[in-house]
C-alpha positions as CSV (number, residue, x, y, z in Angstrom):
1,V,-105.2,-12.1,-51.8
2,P,-105.5,-15.6,-53.3
3,E,-107.0,-14.0,-56.4
4,V,-103.5,-12.8,-56.9
5,D,-101.2,-15.3,-55.5
6,F,-100.1,-12.7,-53.0
7,H,-99.8,-13.9,-49.3
8,C,-98.7,-11.9,-46.1
9,K,-98.3,-12.6,-42.5
10,T,-97.9,-9.7,-40.2
11,Y,-96.8,-9.6,-36.7
12,F,-96.7,-7.1,-34.3
13,Y,-93.9,-6.4,-31.1
14,W,-92.6,-4.2,-28.6
15,D,-89.5,-2.5,-30.1
16,H,-87.0,-1.8,-27.2
17,E,-84.9,0.0,-29.2
18,T,-87.4,2.4,-30.3
19,A,-90.0,2.0,-27.5
20,Q,-92.6,1.7,-29.9
21,I,-94.9,-1.1,-31.2
22,S,-93.4,-2.2,-34.7
23,Y,-94.5,-4.5,-37.0
24,I,-92.9,-7.1,-39.5
25,S,-94.9,-8.6,-42.6
26,L,-93.3,-11.3,-44.4
27,M,-94.8,-12.1,-48.0
28,N,-94.7,-14.7,-50.9
29,K,-93.2,-12.7,-53.6
30,K,-89.6,-12.0,-52.0
31,M,-90.6,-9.2,-50.1
32,I,-90.6,-8.0,-46.5
33,S,-91.9,-4.9,-44.9
34,R,-91.3,-3.6,-41.4
35,G,-92.1,-0.2,-39.7
36,K,-93.9,1.3,-36.7
37,A,-97.7,0.7,-35.7
38,I,-99.8,3.1,-34.1
39,F,-103.3,3.7,-33.4
40,E,-104.8,7.1,-34.2
41,N,-108.3,8.8,-34.8
42,G,-109.8,5.3,-34.4
43,K,-107.4,3.9,-37.2
44,L,-104.3,1.4,-37.1
45,I,-101.9,3.2,-39.0
46,L,-98.4,0.9,-40.2
47,N,-95.8,3.3,-41.6
48,G,-92.8,1.6,-42.9
49,K,-90.9,0.5,-45.8
50,T,-91.3,-2.9,-48.3
51,F,-87.8,-4.8,-49.3
52,F,-87.6,-6.5,-52.2
53,E,-85.2,-7.5,-54.5
54,N,-84.4,-4.0,-56.5
55,G,-84.6,-2.0,-53.5
56,A,-87.4,-0.6,-50.8
57,Q,-90.5,1.5,-51.0
58,E,-91.9,3.7,-48.4
59,N,-95.3,2.8,-47.5
60,R,-98.2,3.2,-45.2
61,K,-101.6,0.8,-44.5
62,T,-104.5,2.1,-42.9
63,F,-107.4,-0.3,-41.2
64,E,-110.4,1.1,-40.0
65,I,-114.0,-0.1,-39.1
66,N,-116.4,2.0,-41.0
67,K,-119.9,2.9,-39.9
68,D,-121.4,0.1,-41.3
69,G,-119.4,-2.4,-39.1
70,K,-117.0,-3.4,-42.6
71,L,-113.1,-3.1,-42.0
72,E,-111.4,-1.1,-45.0
73,D,-107.9,-1.7,-45.8
74,H,-106.1,0.9,-47.6
75,F,-102.2,0.7,-49.1
76,Y,-100.4,3.4,-50.5
77,R,-96.9,3.8,-51.5
78,R,-94.5,6.6,-51.9
79,S,-93.6,7.3,-55.2
80,K,-91.7,10.5,-56.4
81,G,-92.5,12.4,-52.9
82,K,-96.6,11.7,-53.2
83,W,-98.6,8.7,-51.9
84,I,-100.3,6.5,-54.3
85,E,-102.9,4.6,-53.4
86,G,-102.0,0.6,-54.0
87,H,-105.2,-0.8,-53.1
88,F,-108.7,-0.6,-51.2
89,I,-110.0,-3.8,-49.6
90,L,-113.3,-3.8,-47.8
91,Y,-114.0,-6.8,-45.3
92,T,-117.4,-8.2,-44.6
93,A,-118.7,-11.0,-42.2
94,E,-120.1,-13.5,-44.3
């Protein structure tokens, strides 16, 4: 998201230890996320933790192509036992 100087690269891989598809996200703000990736009910779901200088936080991202053919990107973080929406991005073809 260049508008807020946030850049992230996510890599998916087969984790032999857990026998599942996992991911690692590398970000420019001294943060890294890792967790598992699943495809469920038409959504790609990433469940994991983001690690930063002062600790870590549980998070969830969902990606879904909606009925209009646009990609919906939802980000949630866990705070005090509740899921809080962090962002929603709607990607469209230009």
